[in-house]
Structure formats: structure tokens, C-alpha cells
C-alpha positions as CSV (number, residue, x, y, z in Angstrom):
1,M,-25.6,-46.0,-95.9
2,S,-22.2,-46.6,-94.1
3,E,-20.7,-43.3,-95.3
4,R,-23.8,-41.4,-93.9
5,T,-23.5,-43.3,-90.5
6,D,-19.7,-42.4,-90.2
7,K,-20.6,-38.6,-90.9
8,R,-23.3,-38.7,-88.3
9,S,-21.0,-40.3,-85.8
10,S,-18.3,-37.9,-86.4
11,S,-20.8,-34.9,-86.1
12,Q,-22.0,-36.3,-82.8
13,S,-18.4,-36.7,-81.5
14,T,-17.5,-33.1,-82.5
15,A,-20.8,-31.9,-80.7
16,S,-19.9,-33.8,-77.6
17,K,-16.5,-32.4,-77.4
18,S,-17.8,-28.9,-77.7
19,E,-20.3,-29.5,-75.0
20,R,-17.6,-30.8,-72.7
21,R,-15.5,-27.7,-73.4
22,L,-18.5,-25.5,-72.8
23,A,-19.2,-27.2,-69.5
24,A,-15.7,-27.1,-68.3
25,K,-15.5,-23.4,-69.2
26,L,-18.8,-22.8,-67.2
27,A,-17.4,-24.7,-64.3
28,E,-14.3,-22.5,-64.2
29,Q,-16.3,-19.3,-64.4
30,K,-18.5,-20.6,-61.5
31,A,-15.3,-21.5,-59.4
32,A,-13.9,-18.1,-60.1
33,E,-17.2,-16.4,-59.2
34,A,-17.2,-18.4,-56.0
35,K,-13.6,-17.5,-55.2
36,R,-14.4,-13.7,-55.8
37,R,-17.4,-14.0,-53.4
38,R,-15.2,-15.6,-50.7
39,Q,-12.6,-13.0,-51.0
40,S,-15.2,-10.2,-50.8
41,M,-16.7,-11.8,-47.7
42,L,-13.3,-12.0,-46.0
43,G,-12.6,-8.5,-46.8
44,A,-15.9,-7.5,-45.3
45,L,-15.2,-9.4,-42.2
46,A,-11.7,-7.9,-41.9
47,G,-13.3,-4.5,-42.1
48,L,-15.8,-5.2,-39.3
49,V,-13.0,-6.5,-37.1
50,V,-11.0,-3.3,-37.6
51,V,-14.1,-1.2,-36.8
52,G,-14.7,-3.3,-33.7
53,V,-11.2,-2.7,-32.4
54,I,-11.5,1.0,-33.0
55,V,-14.8,1.1,-31.2
56,G,-13.4,-1.0,-28.3
57,T,-10.4,1.3,-27.9
58,F,-12.6,4.3,-27.8
59,V,-14.8,2.7,-25.0
60,V,-11.7,1.8,-22.9
61,F,-9.6,4.9,-23.3
62,G,-11.8,7.6,-24.9
63,S,-15.2,7.5,-23.0
64,N,-13.8,9.7,-20.1
65,D,-13.5,13.4,-21.0
66,E,-10.8,13.8,-18.3
67,P,-7.3,14.2,-19.5
68,A,-5.2,11.0,-19.2
69,D,-3.0,12.2,-16.3
70,Q,-6.0,13.6,-14.4
71,A,-7.9,10.4,-14.7
72,M,-4.9,8.4,-13.4
73,T,-4.6,10.6,-10.3
74,S,-8.4,10.9,-9.5
75,S,-8.5,7.6,-7.5
76,P,-9.2,8.0,-3.7
77,S,-6.0,8.8,-1.8
78,A,-5.1,10.1,1.7
79,S,-7.3,13.0,2.7
80,A,-5.6,16.4,3.2
81,D,-7.8,16.8,6.3
82,A,-6.5,13.5,7.8
83,P,-4.4,14.0,11.0
84,A,-0.7,13.9,10.7
85,A,1.1,10.7,11.3
86,D,2.8,12.2,14.4
87,T,-0.3,13.3,16.0
88,P,-1.2,10.7,18.8
89,Q,-4.7,9.7,19.7
90,L,-5.0,11.4,23.1
91,P,-7.2,9.9,26.0
92,E,-10.5,11.8,26.6
93,G,-9.9,14.9,28.7
94,A,-6.1,14.8,28.2
95,D,-3.9,17.9,28.2
96,P,-3.5,19.0,24.6
97,A,0.2,19.3,25.2
98,L,0.5,15.6,24.9
99,G,-0.2,16.0,21.3
100,T,3.3,17.5,20.7
101,K,6.8,16.2,21.1
102,P,8.3,17.5,24.4
103,A,11.7,19.2,24.6
104,V,13.9,17.2,26.9
105,T,17.0,18.7,28.6
106,K,20.0,17.1,30.4
107,G,20.1,16.3,34.0
108,S,22.4,17.7,36.7
109,G,24.5,16.0,39.4
110,E,25.2,12.3,39.9
111,L,22.0,10.1,39.4
112,K,22.0,7.4,42.0
113,K,18.3,6.3,42.1
114,L,15.3,6.1,39.8
115,T,13.4,9.3,39.9
116,V,9.9,9.9,38.6
117,T,8.9,13.5,38.1
118,P,5.3,14.3,37.0
119,L,5.3,16.9,34.2
120,I,1.5,16.7,33.3
121,K,-0.9,15.0,35.8
122,G,-3.3,12.8,33.9
123,T,-7.0,12.3,35.0
124,G,-7.2,8.6,34.0
125,P,-6.9,5.5,36.2
126,A,-3.5,4.6,37.6
127,T,-1.6,2.0,35.6
128,K,-1.0,-1.5,37.0
129,A,1.6,-4.1,36.6
130,G,0.6,-6.5,33.8
131,Q,-1.4,-3.9,31.8
132,Q,-0.5,-3.1,28.2
133,L,0.6,0.4,28.0
134,T,0.5,2.8,25.0
135,V,3.1,5.5,25.2
136,N,4.9,8.1,23.5
137,Y,8.5,8.8,24.6
138,V,11.8,10.8,24.1
139,G,15.0,9.4,25.3
140,V,18.2,11.3,26.0
141,F,21.6,10.8,27.6
142,Y,21.2,12.2,31.2
143,A,24.7,13.8,31.2
144,T,24.4,15.6,27.8
145,G,20.7,15.8,26.8
146,E,21.6,14.2,23.4
147,E,18.6,12.4,22.1
148,F,19.1,8.7,21.1
149,D,15.5,7.3,20.6
150,A,12.0,8.8,20.3
151,S,8.6,7.2,19.3
152,W,7.9,10.5,17.7
153,K,10.2,9.7,14.9
154,T,7.9,7.1,13.5
155,G,4.6,8.8,14.5
156,Q,3.6,5.5,16.1
157,P,3.2,5.1,19.9
158,F,4.9,2.3,21.6
159,E,3.0,-0.7,23.3
160,F,4.3,-3.0,25.9
161,P,3.2,-4.9,29.0
162,V,4.4,-3.0,32.0
163,G,6.1,-4.9,34.9
164,A,6.6,-8.0,32.7
165,G,10.4,-7.6,32.0
166,R,9.9,-6.6,28.4
167,V,11.4,-3.2,28.9
168,I,14.4,-1.8,31.0
169,P,13.7,-2.0,34.8
170,G,13.5,1.7,35.1
171,W,10.5,1.6,33.0
172,D,8.8,-1.3,34.6
173,Q,9.2,0.3,38.1
174,G,8.7,4.0,37.2
175,L,5.5,3.6,35.1
176,V,3.4,1.5,37.4
177,G,0.9,3.8,39.2
178,V,1.1,6.7,36.7
179,N,-2.3,7.9,35.7
180,V,-3.3,7.6,32.1
181,G,-3.0,10.9,30.4
182,S,0.2,11.9,32.3
183,R,3.5,13.0,31.1
184,V,6.3,11.9,33.4
185,Q,10.1,12.3,33.4
186,L,12.0,9.1,34.3
187,D,15.7,9.7,35.4
188,I,17.1,6.2,35.3
189,P,20.5,5.1,36.6
190,A,22.7,3.0,34.5
191,E,22.0,-0.2,36.5
192,L,18.2,0.1,35.7
193,A,18.9,1.0,32.1
194,Y,21.2,-0.6,29.7
195,R,24.2,-0.5,32.1
196,D,27.4,-0.1,30.0
197,G,25.5,-0.5,26.6
198,A,27.3,-3.8,25.9
199,N,24.1,-5.1,24.3
200,G,23.7,-2.3,21.9
201,G,21.7,0.0,24.2
202,P,22.8,3.5,25.2
203,A,25.3,3.4,28.1
204,G,25.1,5.3,31.3
205,P,22.3,7.1,33.1
206,L,19.3,8.1,31.0
207,R,16.3,10.5,31.0
208,F,13.1,9.7,29.3
209,V,10.0,11.9,29.0
210,V,7.0,9.4,28.7
211,D,3.4,10.2,27.8
212,V,0.9,7.4,29.0
213,L,-1.8,7.5,26.5
214,A,-3.6,4.3,27.4
215,A,-3.6,1.2,29.8
216,Q,-5.5,-2.1,29.1
């Protein structure tokens, strides 16, 4: 009886060990299968990311049929029909000659006093001291006719309050009472200009041709 019991116990122990090995093997197989599935899913996701990047790149760069250089330069820019920078805005009814830079020559003889010579008579109101004037001008040395300054160089008219001491006395005195739309020549002696040029201004008597475009 005891021998049979021992044999049965040994058989059951052997069967138990086999079952444990089988269970361990099945667990390993399940783990390996799960790992393969995870790797497969990661590969699929990576593929989707690559496809998304390619599609996004096309949307950003490839959705326009224009060549790259043409697309970059197709943004709005200065119109070819826009007026040139050196074309001033003229007052209504003004002589078209005010739209072009005047040629200014040298003076003659000794200049002793301020002389205002109308070159084009404007039809606008006369300027008053304290008004803000908008002008174009050319300045030359009276004795030589050499140009030293001109608003035409920048294409922007010059604005200043006339009669307020913000410009040389020859301008403050010579441009009051001039009709808007006029072109005048100002021959200015040194004492009403920059005198001897010690402060950096042109020395000696000067000649200006000034176009009065507006007064406010």
C-alpha cells in the first residue's frame, strides 16, 4: 500500500512540474506575441507620422502652382503708376512748371539788400506771418551759382512757420505776403542769411528760388 502511494505521489509531482513548464512556455509565447503587436503598432504610427509630415509639407509649399521665386515677389508693392518721389503735390490751379526743379543761375553785381523777384505768380491767398508754409526750394551761392542745397534732392517739400525765427531772416521777411502757388527768387545778403558761415551754413550772399505750395 505504501509503495503504491509513493508511486502515485511521484507521478503527480512529475505531472505538476510538466504543467508548470507548459504554463511558463505559454506565458512566454503570449509575452512575445504582445511585444510583436506593440512593435507592429509603433511601426504603423511612425508611418502615419511620416505621411502626415509629407502632406503638411505639400500644403505649405506645394499648393501654389506659381514658381517659388514668382510667389515670393507677387506680394503688393509700389505701383508703377504711382507718382515719382520728386513730384510735389501742387495747389489747385497752380502752374505745372512748379512740378519741375528750376534752373537757378548766379547773380550779378553787389547785393546790398533783400530782393524778392516773382518768377511765377500764384493765384492762392497771400501768406501771413505765423502760418506753416510748405515749399520747395533751390539754394545757390549768389556770386557763383553753385548749388549748396535743395529740397528736390529728397523729393520732400520743406515745412516751417514763416516769421517765427525758425529760418534765416531773408526767408522770414521775403516769403510773407507771397501768394500760394507762386515761385519767387530771393536774393539775400549775407547779414540776412548765414553771414560768414561760422555755424556751418553757406557763407556770403545767397540766391534761393522758392515754390510756395501751401500755407496753413
